[in-house]
VEXVO-13828 format. One line per field, with one value per residue: residue in one letter; z, y, x of N, C-alpha, C, CB in turn. Coordinates in steps of 0.2 Angstrom, whole numbers, plus 5000, padded with zeros to 4 digits. Glycine has a CB too. Example, Ala and Ser with C-alpha at 12.3 -4.5 7.8 and 13.67 -1.06 7.14 Angstrom:
2
guke [A,S]
n_z [5039,5035]
n_y [4972,4989]
n_x [5066,5064]
ca_z [5039,5036]
ca_y [4978,4995]
ca_x [5062,5068]
c_z [5039,5039]
c_y [4984,5000]
c_x [5066,5064]
cb_z [5045,5029]
cb_y [4978,4997]
cb_x [5057,5070]
END
This chain:
340
guke [M,N,T,P,E,S,N,D,S,G,S,G,A,A,G,R,V,D,L,S,A,V,Q,R,E,F,E,R,T,L,L,G,G,E,R,K,F,T,R,V,Q,V,S,E,R,A,G,I,S,M,E,R,A,E,R,M,W,H,A,L,G,F,A,T,V,P,D,D,E,V,A,F,T,D,D,D,V,E,A,L,R,L,V,A,A,L,E,D,D,G,F,I,E,P,E,M,E,S,S,L,A,R,K,L,G,Q,T,Q,S,R,L,A,S,W,Q,S,A,M,F,L,E,F,L,G,G,T,Q,L,P,P,D,E,A,I,E,V,A,G,L,L,L,P,A,M,E,R,L,Q,T,Y,V,W,R,R,H,L,A,A,A,A,G,R,A,V,A,G,S,D,E,L,A,R,G,V,R,A,V,G,F,A,D,I,V,S,Y,T,R,L,T,R,R,L,T,E,A,E,L,G,G,L,I,E,R,F,E,G,T,A,A,D,V,V,A,L,N,G,G,R,V,I,K,S,I,G,D,E,V,L,F,V,A,D,T,A,A,Q,G,A,A,V,A,L,A,L,Q,D,A,V,T,A,D,E,D,L,P,E,L,R,I,G,L,A,Y,G,T,I,L,I,R,L,G,D,V,Y,G,E,V,V,N,L,A,A,R,L,T,T,E,C,K,P,G,R,V,L,A,D,R,E,L,A,A,A,L,D,G,H,P,A,Y,N,L,H,R,L,R,R,V,A,V,R,G,Y,R,H,L,V,P,Y,A,V,Q,R,A,D,G,V,P,K,N,R]
n_z [5511,5516,5509,5511,5508,5498,5505,5499,5497,5489,5476,5473,5474,5484,5491,5481,5476,5484,5475,5477,5490,5488,5480,5489,5498,5490,5487,5500,5502,5493,5496,5509,5520,5527,5518,5526,5528,5523,5511,5517,5530,5529,5526,5537,5547,5542,5544,5535,5523,5515,5502,5498,5500,5490,5479,5478,5477,5464,5457,5458,5450,5452,5451,5456,5472,5478,5492,5502,5501,5507,5505,5508,5516,5531,5526,5516,5524,5531,5520,5515,5527,5527,5515,5517,5529,5523,5515,5525,5532,5524,5514,5502,5490,5491,5478,5471,5476,5470,5457,5460,5465,5454,5445,5451,5452,5438,5434,5443,5439,5426,5429,5437,5428,5419,5428,5433,5421,5418,5430,5428,5416,5420,5430,5421,5414,5424,5429,5442,5456,5462,5476,5479,5470,5477,5488,5481,5476,5488,5492,5482,5482,5493,5488,5476,5480,5488,5477,5469,5477,5479,5466,5464,5474,5469,5456,5461,5469,5458,5451,5460,5461,5448,5449,5459,5454,5442,5428,5424,5413,5414,5426,5422,5415,5402,5389,5378,5368,5362,5350,5346,5333,5327,5311,5300,5309,5310,5299,5303,5315,5309,5302,5311,5324,5340,5350,5343,5340,5353,5357,5349,5353,5366,5363,5356,5366,5376,5370,5367,5380,5385,5376,5377,5391,5391,5384,5391,5392,5396,5397,5396,5393,5386,5372,5365,5350,5350,5358,5370,5375,5385,5386,5394,5387,5370,5363,5369,5367,5352,5352,5358,5349,5337,5341,5344,5332,5326,5334,5331,5317,5317,5322,5316,5319,5322,5316,5305,5312,5314,5320,5329,5335,5347,5355,5369,5382,5393,5401,5416,5424,5437,5432,5419,5402,5395,5383,5370,5364,5365,5357,5345,5343,5341,5329,5320,5319,5312,5299,5296,5287,5286,5296,5299,5307,5312,5317,5326,5323,5335,5341,5331,5331,5343,5342,5332,5325,5333,5335,5333,5325,5310,5303,5291,5283,5278,5267,5271,5280,5281,5295,5306,5316,5314,5301,5295,5297,5300,5296,5301,5296,5305,5307,5310,5311,5299,5302,5315,5328,5330,5343,5358]
n_y [5651,5668,5684,5702,5712,5725,5738,5748,5755,5764,5762,5750,5738,5728,5713,5711,5704,5710,5715,5720,5716,5702,5701,5705,5695,5684,5687,5686,5673,5668,5674,5670,5678,5695,5710,5719,5727,5739,5741,5745,5741,5727,5723,5727,5719,5707,5707,5711,5722,5735,5737,5725,5717,5722,5719,5706,5705,5710,5701,5690,5693,5703,5719,5736,5742,5756,5767,5770,5761,5748,5732,5720,5704,5693,5681,5685,5691,5680,5673,5681,5680,5667,5665,5673,5667,5655,5659,5665,5654,5647,5639,5645,5654,5671,5678,5670,5672,5681,5675,5662,5667,5673,5662,5654,5663,5664,5651,5649,5659,5656,5644,5649,5657,5648,5640,5650,5653,5641,5639,5650,5646,5635,5641,5649,5639,5633,5643,5649,5659,5674,5672,5659,5654,5658,5650,5638,5640,5641,5628,5621,5627,5621,5608,5609,5614,5603,5594,5600,5600,5586,5583,5590,5585,5572,5574,5579,5569,5560,5567,5568,5555,5552,5560,5554,5541,5544,5544,5548,5556,5562,5568,5579,5586,5582,5580,5575,5586,5592,5601,5603,5609,5617,5616,5629,5638,5652,5654,5646,5653,5664,5658,5651,5652,5660,5650,5638,5639,5639,5626,5618,5621,5616,5602,5599,5602,5593,5580,5580,5581,5568,5559,5562,5559,5545,5540,5542,5555,5573,5586,5603,5616,5623,5633,5640,5637,5627,5615,5611,5599,5587,5573,5559,5552,5549,5540,5539,5552,5552,5542,5549,5559,5553,5545,5556,5562,5551,5551,5563,5562,5552,5558,5567,5579,5587,5598,5595,5592,5599,5593,5596,5589,5589,5585,5585,5594,5604,5618,5617,5625,5631,5624,5626,5625,5629,5634,5630,5618,5618,5629,5624,5613,5621,5628,5617,5613,5624,5621,5609,5598,5596,5584,5577,5572,5580,5579,5584,5583,5577,5570,5561,5554,5548,5539,5531,5515,5510,5498,5502,5513,5523,5534,5548,5557,5574,5587,5601,5616,5633,5643,5655,5659,5648,5643,5631,5620,5603,5593,5578,5566,5557,5541,5526,5510,5497,5486,5489,5491,5504,5517,5520]
n_x [5256,5252,5250,5252,5237,5230,5221,5215,5200,5195,5200,5195,5202,5202,5208,5217,5233,5248,5260,5273,5276,5276,5287,5297,5296,5299,5312,5318,5317,5326,5338,5340,5337,5334,5339,5351,5363,5375,5388,5399,5396,5395,5408,5415,5409,5413,5426,5436,5445,5436,5440,5445,5433,5425,5432,5431,5417,5415,5422,5414,5404,5395,5387,5393,5388,5380,5386,5377,5367,5357,5360,5365,5365,5365,5371,5379,5389,5394,5399,5410,5418,5421,5428,5439,5444,5449,5459,5467,5471,5479,5474,5470,5479,5484,5484,5475,5463,5453,5453,5447,5434,5429,5428,5419,5408,5405,5402,5391,5382,5378,5372,5361,5354,5349,5341,5332,5325,5319,5311,5302,5296,5290,5281,5273,5266,5258,5251,5251,5246,5255,5258,5257,5267,5278,5278,5280,5293,5300,5300,5306,5319,5328,5329,5335,5347,5352,5353,5363,5374,5376,5380,5391,5400,5401,5407,5419,5424,5427,5436,5447,5450,5455,5466,5474,5476,5482,5493,5511,5511,5498,5499,5507,5499,5495,5485,5471,5463,5448,5438,5421,5411,5396,5391,5388,5381,5379,5370,5359,5355,5349,5338,5330,5318,5318,5314,5316,5329,5334,5330,5337,5351,5350,5348,5359,5370,5366,5367,5381,5386,5382,5388,5402,5404,5401,5411,5423,5428,5428,5417,5422,5417,5403,5399,5388,5387,5397,5407,5419,5430,5439,5451,5459,5468,5475,5468,5456,5452,5450,5440,5429,5427,5424,5413,5404,5402,5395,5383,5377,5375,5366,5355,5342,5338,5349,5362,5376,5393,5409,5425,5439,5455,5468,5484,5493,5503,5493,5487,5479,5467,5457,5446,5446,5454,5470,5482,5494,5490,5476,5473,5477,5468,5457,5460,5461,5448,5442,5447,5441,5431,5413,5406,5418,5433,5448,5465,5480,5498,5504,5494,5491,5503,5503,5493,5498,5499,5489,5476,5463,5461,5463,5474,5475,5487,5485,5486,5497,5492,5489,5485,5478,5491,5498,5508,5512,5503,5500,5487,5478,5467,5455,5449,5439,5446,5445,5431,5431,5419,5406,5407,5399]
ca_z [5514,5515,5508,5513,5503,5498,5508,5495,5495,5483,5470,5472,5474,5490,5489,5476,5479,5484,5471,5480,5496,5486,5478,5495,5501,5486,5489,5507,5501,5489,5499,5515,5525,5525,5517,5532,5528,5517,5509,5523,5536,5528,5526,5544,5551,5540,5547,5530,5521,5510,5495,5497,5499,5484,5474,5478,5475,5457,5454,5458,5444,5454,5450,5462,5476,5482,5499,5507,5499,5511,5500,5510,5521,5536,5522,5513,5529,5532,5514,5515,5532,5525,5510,5521,5533,5519,5513,5531,5535,5519,5509,5496,5489,5490,5471,5468,5479,5465,5452,5463,5465,5447,5442,5455,5449,5431,5434,5446,5435,5421,5431,5440,5423,5417,5433,5433,5415,5419,5435,5425,5411,5425,5432,5415,5412,5429,5430,5449,5458,5465,5483,5478,5467,5482,5491,5477,5476,5495,5492,5477,5483,5497,5484,5471,5484,5489,5471,5467,5482,5477,5459,5465,5477,5464,5452,5465,5470,5451,5449,5465,5459,5442,5451,5463,5450,5436,5425,5424,5408,5417,5432,5419,5411,5395,5388,5372,5368,5356,5349,5341,5331,5323,5304,5297,5314,5309,5295,5307,5319,5305,5300,5316,5329,5346,5353,5339,5341,5360,5357,5345,5357,5371,5361,5355,5372,5379,5366,5368,5387,5386,5372,5380,5397,5390,5381,5395,5392,5401,5394,5399,5393,5380,5370,5360,5344,5351,5364,5372,5379,5386,5387,5397,5382,5363,5361,5372,5363,5346,5353,5359,5343,5332,5344,5344,5325,5325,5337,5327,5311,5318,5324,5310,5321,5323,5310,5305,5316,5313,5326,5329,5341,5348,5360,5372,5388,5393,5408,5419,5429,5439,5428,5411,5400,5391,5380,5362,5362,5365,5351,5339,5342,5338,5322,5316,5318,5306,5293,5295,5283,5290,5297,5299,5313,5311,5323,5325,5322,5341,5342,5326,5333,5349,5339,5327,5327,5337,5330,5332,5321,5304,5302,5285,5283,5273,5264,5276,5279,5285,5299,5311,5321,5312,5294,5292,5301,5296,5299,5300,5296,5310,5305,5313,5307,5296,5306,5322,5329,5332,5350,5361]
ca_y [5658,5673,5690,5707,5714,5732,5740,5754,5753,5769,5759,5743,5733,5724,5706,5710,5703,5716,5712,5722,5712,5696,5702,5705,5688,5680,5689,5684,5666,5666,5676,5667,5683,5702,5714,5723,5730,5743,5737,5746,5737,5720,5722,5728,5713,5701,5708,5713,5729,5736,5736,5717,5714,5725,5716,5699,5706,5711,5695,5685,5695,5708,5726,5740,5745,5763,5766,5770,5756,5742,5727,5713,5700,5689,5676,5689,5692,5674,5671,5684,5677,5660,5665,5676,5662,5650,5662,5666,5647,5645,5635,5648,5659,5678,5679,5665,5673,5684,5670,5658,5670,5674,5656,5652,5668,5663,5645,5649,5664,5652,5639,5652,5659,5642,5638,5655,5652,5635,5641,5655,5642,5631,5645,5650,5633,5631,5649,5650,5666,5675,5670,5652,5653,5659,5643,5633,5642,5639,5620,5619,5629,5616,5602,5611,5615,5596,5591,5603,5598,5579,5582,5593,5580,5566,5576,5580,5562,5557,5571,5566,5548,5552,5563,5549,5535,5546,5542,5553,5561,5565,5573,5584,5589,5579,5578,5576,5592,5593,5606,5601,5615,5616,5619,5634,5640,5658,5654,5644,5658,5668,5655,5648,5656,5659,5644,5633,5639,5636,5619,5615,5621,5611,5595,5598,5601,5586,5575,5581,5579,5561,5555,5563,5556,5538,5538,5543,5562,5578,5593,5609,5621,5624,5640,5641,5632,5624,5611,5610,5593,5584,5566,5558,5548,5551,5535,5542,5558,5550,5539,5554,5563,5549,5544,5562,5562,5546,5552,5568,5559,5548,5563,5571,5586,5591,5599,5592,5595,5599,5592,5596,5586,5590,5581,5587,5597,5609,5621,5616,5631,5633,5620,5628,5623,5634,5633,5629,5612,5621,5633,5619,5610,5626,5629,5612,5613,5628,5618,5602,5597,5594,5576,5573,5573,5581,5579,5587,5578,5574,5565,5556,5550,5544,5534,5527,5508,5508,5494,5504,5519,5524,5541,5549,5564,5578,5593,5606,5622,5639,5646,5660,5657,5642,5643,5624,5615,5597,5589,5571,5563,5552,5536,5520,5505,5492,5481,5491,5494,5511,5518,5521]
ca_x [5259,5248,5253,5248,5233,5229,5215,5213,5194,5193,5202,5191,5207,5202,5209,5222,5240,5253,5266,5279,5277,5278,5294,5301,5296,5303,5320,5320,5317,5332,5344,5341,5336,5333,5345,5352,5369,5378,5394,5404,5395,5396,5415,5417,5407,5417,5433,5441,5444,5431,5443,5445,5426,5422,5436,5428,5410,5416,5425,5408,5400,5390,5388,5395,5383,5381,5389,5372,5362,5356,5360,5368,5362,5370,5374,5385,5394,5397,5403,5416,5422,5423,5434,5445,5447,5452,5466,5471,5473,5484,5471,5470,5484,5481,5483,5470,5456,5449,5452,5442,5428,5427,5426,5413,5403,5403,5398,5384,5378,5375,5367,5356,5350,5345,5336,5327,5321,5315,5306,5297,5292,5285,5275,5269,5262,5254,5247,5250,5246,5262,5259,5258,5273,5283,5278,5284,5300,5303,5300,5311,5326,5332,5330,5340,5354,5355,5355,5369,5379,5377,5383,5398,5404,5402,5413,5425,5427,5430,5443,5452,5452,5459,5473,5478,5478,5485,5500,5515,5508,5492,5501,5510,5494,5495,5478,5468,5458,5443,5432,5416,5408,5390,5391,5383,5378,5376,5364,5354,5352,5344,5332,5326,5315,5322,5312,5319,5337,5335,5329,5343,5357,5349,5349,5366,5373,5364,5370,5388,5388,5381,5393,5408,5405,5401,5417,5428,5430,5424,5415,5425,5412,5399,5399,5383,5387,5403,5408,5426,5431,5446,5451,5465,5472,5474,5463,5449,5450,5447,5434,5424,5426,5420,5406,5400,5400,5390,5377,5374,5373,5360,5350,5340,5336,5355,5366,5383,5398,5417,5428,5447,5458,5475,5486,5499,5503,5489,5487,5472,5466,5450,5441,5446,5460,5473,5489,5495,5486,5469,5473,5478,5462,5452,5462,5459,5441,5440,5449,5438,5425,5408,5406,5424,5437,5455,5469,5486,5503,5505,5489,5492,5509,5501,5488,5501,5499,5483,5472,5456,5460,5467,5475,5478,5490,5482,5490,5498,5488,5491,5480,5481,5496,5502,5509,5513,5500,5498,5481,5477,5460,5454,5444,5440,5449,5440,5429,5430,5412,5406,5407,5392]
c_z [5512,5514,5509,5507,5504,5501,5505,5493,5489,5477,5468,5471,5480,5488,5484,5479,5479,5481,5474,5486,5494,5483,5484,5498,5497,5487,5495,5506,5498,5493,5506,5521,5522,5523,5523,5532,5522,5516,5514,5529,5535,5528,5533,5548,5549,5542,5541,5527,5516,5503,5493,5496,5492,5478,5473,5475,5467,5454,5454,5453,5446,5453,5457,5465,5479,5489,5504,5506,5504,5506,5502,5516,5526,5532,5519,5518,5530,5526,5514,5521,5530,5520,5513,5525,5529,5517,5519,5534,5530,5514,5502,5496,5488,5483,5468,5471,5473,5459,5454,5463,5458,5444,5445,5452,5442,5430,5437,5442,5430,5423,5434,5434,5420,5421,5433,5427,5416,5424,5432,5420,5415,5427,5427,5413,5418,5431,5438,5451,5462,5472,5483,5475,5472,5486,5487,5477,5483,5495,5487,5479,5487,5493,5479,5474,5485,5483,5469,5471,5480,5471,5460,5468,5473,5459,5455,5467,5463,5450,5454,5463,5453,5444,5454,5458,5443,5434,5426,5419,5411,5422,5428,5415,5404,5394,5380,5372,5362,5356,5344,5340,5326,5316,5303,5303,5313,5305,5299,5312,5315,5303,5305,5321,5335,5350,5350,5340,5348,5361,5354,5350,5363,5369,5359,5361,5376,5376,5367,5375,5388,5382,5375,5386,5396,5387,5385,5395,5397,5397,5398,5399,5386,5378,5364,5355,5345,5358,5365,5376,5379,5387,5390,5392,5375,5361,5363,5368,5356,5347,5354,5353,5338,5334,5343,5336,5323,5328,5333,5320,5311,5320,5319,5312,5322,5317,5311,5310,5312,5320,5325,5335,5341,5354,5363,5379,5388,5400,5410,5425,5431,5434,5421,5409,5395,5388,5372,5360,5361,5358,5344,5337,5339,5331,5318,5315,5313,5300,5292,5291,5287,5290,5298,5306,5311,5317,5321,5324,5329,5342,5337,5328,5339,5347,5334,5329,5331,5332,5329,5327,5315,5304,5295,5285,5277,5271,5270,5274,5283,5288,5303,5316,5319,5304,5291,5296,5297,5299,5297,5301,5300,5308,5309,5308,5304,5301,5314,5323,5332,5340,5352,5359]
c_y [5664,5679,5696,5709,5721,5733,5747,5753,5758,5766,5752,5738,5729,5717,5705,5709,5709,5713,5714,5718,5705,5696,5702,5698,5683,5681,5686,5676,5664,5668,5674,5672,5690,5705,5719,5728,5734,5739,5739,5742,5730,5719,5722,5721,5707,5701,5709,5720,5729,5735,5729,5714,5716,5721,5709,5699,5706,5705,5690,5687,5700,5715,5730,5743,5751,5762,5766,5765,5750,5736,5720,5710,5696,5684,5679,5690,5686,5671,5674,5682,5671,5661,5668,5671,5656,5653,5663,5659,5644,5640,5638,5653,5665,5679,5675,5667,5676,5679,5665,5661,5671,5667,5653,5656,5666,5656,5646,5654,5660,5647,5643,5655,5654,5640,5643,5654,5646,5636,5645,5651,5638,5635,5647,5645,5632,5637,5650,5657,5667,5672,5662,5650,5654,5653,5638,5634,5640,5631,5618,5621,5624,5610,5603,5611,5608,5593,5593,5601,5591,5579,5585,5588,5574,5568,5577,5574,5559,5561,5569,5559,5548,5555,5558,5543,5537,5544,5548,5559,5565,5570,5579,5588,5588,5577,5578,5581,5592,5598,5603,5607,5614,5619,5624,5637,5647,5658,5651,5649,5663,5665,5652,5653,5655,5652,5638,5633,5636,5629,5615,5615,5616,5604,5594,5597,5595,5580,5574,5578,5571,5557,5556,5559,5548,5536,5540,5550,5566,5584,5598,5614,5621,5631,5641,5635,5627,5621,5610,5604,5591,5577,5564,5555,5550,5546,5537,5548,5556,5546,5543,5557,5559,5547,5550,5563,5557,5548,5558,5566,5555,5552,5568,5578,5590,5592,5595,5596,5595,5598,5592,5593,5588,5586,5584,5590,5604,5612,5620,5621,5632,5630,5622,5625,5628,5631,5631,5623,5614,5625,5629,5616,5615,5627,5624,5611,5618,5625,5611,5603,5594,5586,5573,5575,5574,5581,5582,5581,5574,5569,5559,5551,5546,5538,5529,5519,5506,5504,5497,5510,5519,5532,5543,5556,5568,5584,5598,5612,5627,5642,5651,5657,5651,5642,5636,5619,5609,5593,5582,5569,5557,5548,5530,5515,5500,5487,5483,5494,5501,5511,5519,5528]
c_x [5254,5252,5249,5243,5232,5222,5212,5205,5191,5195,5198,5196,5208,5204,5215,5229,5244,5259,5273,5281,5279,5285,5299,5302,5300,5311,5322,5321,5324,5338,5345,5340,5335,5339,5345,5358,5371,5385,5400,5403,5396,5404,5418,5415,5411,5424,5438,5440,5439,5433,5443,5438,5423,5426,5433,5421,5410,5418,5419,5404,5395,5392,5390,5388,5384,5383,5383,5366,5362,5355,5362,5365,5367,5374,5380,5391,5398,5401,5410,5421,5425,5429,5440,5448,5451,5459,5470,5474,5478,5481,5470,5475,5481,5479,5477,5463,5451,5448,5446,5435,5425,5425,5419,5407,5401,5399,5391,5380,5374,5370,5361,5351,5346,5340,5330,5322,5317,5310,5300,5293,5287,5279,5270,5264,5257,5249,5245,5250,5253,5263,5261,5265,5279,5284,5282,5291,5304,5304,5306,5319,5330,5334,5335,5347,5357,5357,5362,5375,5381,5382,5390,5402,5406,5408,5419,5428,5430,5436,5448,5454,5456,5466,5477,5480,5481,5492,5504,5513,5502,5494,5504,5505,5493,5488,5476,5463,5454,5439,5427,5411,5402,5392,5386,5379,5375,5370,5358,5351,5347,5338,5328,5323,5319,5320,5316,5326,5338,5335,5335,5349,5356,5350,5356,5371,5372,5367,5377,5390,5387,5386,5400,5409,5405,5407,5424,5431,5426,5423,5418,5420,5409,5398,5394,5383,5393,5404,5416,5426,5438,5445,5458,5470,5470,5468,5456,5447,5447,5441,5428,5422,5422,5413,5401,5398,5394,5383,5374,5372,5366,5354,5348,5339,5343,5359,5373,5388,5405,5420,5436,5450,5466,5477,5493,5498,5498,5489,5480,5471,5459,5445,5441,5453,5463,5480,5488,5490,5478,5468,5473,5471,5457,5453,5460,5452,5439,5442,5445,5432,5419,5407,5412,5428,5445,5459,5476,5492,5504,5500,5489,5498,5507,5496,5492,5502,5493,5478,5465,5455,5465,5468,5478,5480,5487,5487,5491,5494,5491,5485,5483,5485,5500,5502,5510,5510,5498,5493,5481,5470,5460,5448,5445,5443,5444,5438,5428,5423,5412,5405,5400,5390]
cb_z [5511,5521,5501,5515,5504,5491,5515,5490,5501,5484,5470,5465,5473,5494,5487,5472,5476,5492,5464,5482,5500,5480,5474,5500,5502,5478,5488,5512,5497,5482,5499,5516,5530,5531,5511,5538,5530,5519,5502,5525,5538,5521,5522,5547,5550,5532,5551,5524,5518,5511,5495,5503,5505,5483,5475,5485,5478,5455,5458,5465,5441,5461,5447,5460,5481,5481,5501,5506,5492,5517,5494,5511,5518,5541,5518,5510,5536,5533,5508,5517,5538,5522,5504,5525,5537,5513,5510,5536,5536,5523,5511,5495,5484,5493,5468,5470,5484,5462,5450,5470,5469,5443,5442,5462,5450,5426,5438,5453,5433,5417,5437,5444,5417,5415,5440,5434,5409,5422,5441,5421,5407,5430,5436,5409,5411,5436,5427,5453,5463,5465,5488,5475,5461,5487,5493,5470,5475,5500,5490,5470,5487,5503,5481,5467,5490,5492,5466,5467,5489,5476,5454,5469,5484,5460,5448,5472,5472,5446,5449,5472,5458,5437,5455,5468,5448,5435,5418,5423,5402,5420,5436,5415,5412,5394,5392,5368,5369,5356,5346,5345,5328,5326,5299,5292,5321,5306,5289,5311,5322,5299,5296,5320,5330,5351,5353,5332,5340,5365,5354,5339,5360,5374,5354,5351,5377,5380,5358,5366,5391,5383,5365,5381,5401,5385,5374,5394,5385,5407,5393,5396,5394,5380,5369,5357,5338,5350,5365,5374,5377,5391,5381,5403,5383,5359,5363,5379,5362,5343,5359,5365,5340,5330,5351,5346,5320,5328,5344,5326,5307,5323,5331,5307,5327,5328,5309,5298,5322,5309,5329,5328,5340,5348,5358,5368,5391,5392,5408,5421,5427,5440,5431,5410,5396,5395,5383,5360,5367,5371,5351,5340,5348,5342,5322,5319,5325,5307,5293,5302,5277,5287,5292,5293,5318,5307,5325,5330,5320,5347,5342,5319,5335,5354,5336,5326,5330,5340,5333,5338,5326,5298,5307,5279,5282,5276,5258,5277,5281,5280,5303,5314,5328,5314,5292,5291,5304,5296,5297,5305,5289,5317,5298,5315,5311,5290,5306,5324,5334,5329,5352,5368]
cb_y [5659,5674,5690,5713,5710,5734,5741,5756,5754,5775,5758,5744,5736,5725,5703,5717,5697,5718,5714,5730,5711,5694,5708,5710,5686,5681,5696,5685,5663,5670,5684,5664,5683,5706,5719,5718,5725,5750,5739,5754,5738,5718,5727,5734,5712,5700,5703,5707,5731,5744,5739,5714,5717,5732,5715,5696,5712,5717,5692,5685,5689,5707,5730,5746,5739,5767,5772,5777,5754,5743,5729,5715,5694,5686,5673,5696,5695,5669,5672,5692,5677,5656,5670,5682,5658,5648,5669,5669,5643,5641,5632,5652,5657,5683,5679,5658,5678,5690,5666,5655,5677,5677,5650,5653,5675,5662,5640,5651,5670,5649,5635,5658,5662,5636,5637,5662,5652,5629,5644,5661,5638,5628,5652,5652,5627,5630,5649,5646,5668,5682,5672,5648,5659,5665,5641,5633,5649,5641,5617,5622,5635,5615,5600,5617,5619,5592,5591,5611,5598,5576,5586,5600,5577,5564,5583,5584,5557,5558,5579,5566,5544,5557,5569,5546,5531,5553,5539,5551,5557,5560,5569,5582,5597,5574,5582,5569,5598,5586,5613,5595,5620,5619,5613,5631,5640,5663,5650,5638,5662,5671,5649,5643,5654,5665,5643,5634,5646,5639,5617,5619,5628,5612,5594,5604,5607,5586,5575,5588,5583,5559,5558,5571,5557,5537,5540,5539,5565,5579,5594,5611,5628,5620,5643,5647,5635,5629,5605,5616,5587,5588,5561,5553,5541,5550,5528,5543,5563,5545,5534,5559,5565,5542,5541,5568,5561,5539,5555,5574,5555,5543,5566,5568,5586,5587,5606,5592,5591,5605,5585,5603,5578,5597,5574,5592,5599,5608,5629,5608,5637,5640,5622,5635,5616,5640,5627,5628,5606,5625,5638,5614,5607,5632,5631,5605,5616,5635,5616,5599,5592,5596,5573,5575,5567,5588,5571,5592,5582,5579,5568,5559,5555,5549,5537,5530,5506,5515,5487,5506,5525,5521,5544,5548,5563,5581,5596,5607,5620,5645,5640,5664,5656,5635,5647,5623,5618,5592,5593,5566,5562,5554,5535,5517,5501,5489,5475,5497,5489,5514,5524,5519]
cb_x [5266,5243,5256,5252,5226,5229,5216,5218,5189,5196,5209,5187,5214,5196,5203,5223,5243,5254,5266,5279,5270,5273,5295,5299,5289,5301,5320,5315,5311,5332,5344,5347,5342,5330,5344,5353,5375,5379,5397,5404,5387,5393,5419,5413,5399,5416,5435,5439,5451,5428,5450,5448,5422,5423,5443,5428,5407,5420,5430,5405,5397,5388,5382,5399,5381,5375,5393,5369,5362,5351,5364,5375,5358,5366,5369,5382,5391,5391,5399,5415,5418,5418,5432,5443,5442,5448,5465,5467,5467,5489,5464,5463,5489,5485,5489,5472,5457,5452,5458,5444,5428,5433,5431,5413,5406,5410,5402,5385,5382,5381,5370,5358,5355,5350,5339,5330,5326,5320,5309,5301,5297,5289,5278,5273,5266,5258,5240,5256,5240,5262,5253,5252,5274,5281,5271,5281,5301,5298,5294,5310,5326,5329,5323,5338,5353,5349,5350,5369,5377,5371,5379,5397,5400,5396,5411,5424,5422,5424,5441,5449,5446,5456,5472,5473,5472,5484,5500,5523,5506,5487,5507,5516,5495,5501,5473,5465,5462,5440,5435,5411,5413,5384,5392,5379,5382,5382,5366,5356,5358,5348,5335,5330,5307,5320,5305,5317,5339,5330,5323,5345,5358,5342,5344,5369,5372,5356,5368,5390,5383,5374,5393,5409,5399,5395,5418,5434,5429,5429,5408,5432,5415,5392,5406,5383,5388,5409,5404,5430,5426,5450,5449,5464,5472,5480,5465,5450,5456,5452,5434,5427,5432,5424,5407,5404,5406,5392,5379,5379,5378,5361,5352,5334,5332,5359,5367,5386,5399,5419,5426,5449,5457,5477,5487,5503,5510,5482,5489,5471,5470,5449,5434,5445,5460,5475,5491,5502,5486,5467,5479,5484,5459,5452,5469,5462,5437,5444,5456,5437,5426,5401,5402,5429,5437,5455,5471,5488,5510,5506,5482,5493,5515,5497,5482,5509,5505,5479,5471,5453,5462,5464,5479,5472,5497,5476,5488,5505,5480,5494,5476,5475,5493,5499,5515,5521,5493,5505,5475,5481,5457,5454,5444,5433,5455,5442,5434,5435,5409,5399,5411,5391]
END
């Protein structure tokens, strides 16, 4: 792909790449077309009010655009039309429109930040000139889109299968919830370089994702030094937690973890989880000693008599929101092999 060159012979810049032109071409590649419309024009073409369009724009995580700025493309118009059609046809409740946009925006923003950093790191290693970098981006973009669609469909199929085959408890939102928290994370942030800290977080998140998936759980989100996961049964929750401790202990590059588990009814909304069970798991994590797993009374009751686990009642503690929280230490029963 050729880019315009400066003809300023007085500056001796003949043949130099016009970076502003490269930037415009890069933007066209990513946005799928030229910026053509102001926010008034894009809402008119989508057939929705400007207030509604702006509300959705903010929910997606984007800043306010001045009235006279040409900032939107044909794809922006089509996206607004699509969301409006989903609501008008009854697939999305009006009150859910902004929530859906917000969750999509948060998820995609994080993914885009990671991908852009990866792409810049790649360019730094190859030392490609800007015009060739645009060509590489043009090749990568459709490949990444196809891969993201594939992963999304796979997860959607798995979620649908769980919903169809689920028990009455699963239908009511009964799950095991776990928090895994890196010990002494604040001290690590002071001691490690940015690159070392980034590598640590990447290794921790990768290990957690693998272990949780292998043992039948699902990662809900990672927040720096902490991973929140859920499992469909109390036994799966315990299996995930103990296997995660085993994996971290076996990896000399990872610090110790504290893991708290709780069991009961949770609110599952737009991919996130809420409720007292989530709070209990978080509180238990703060009380947990490094390398151990603590559970609440409900999870301990659900595992009572299970041949694979031993639970030991500990002294009650007072934590924020709970004055008489009774934790249980979770361990494997003698002779039970370690999880994967």
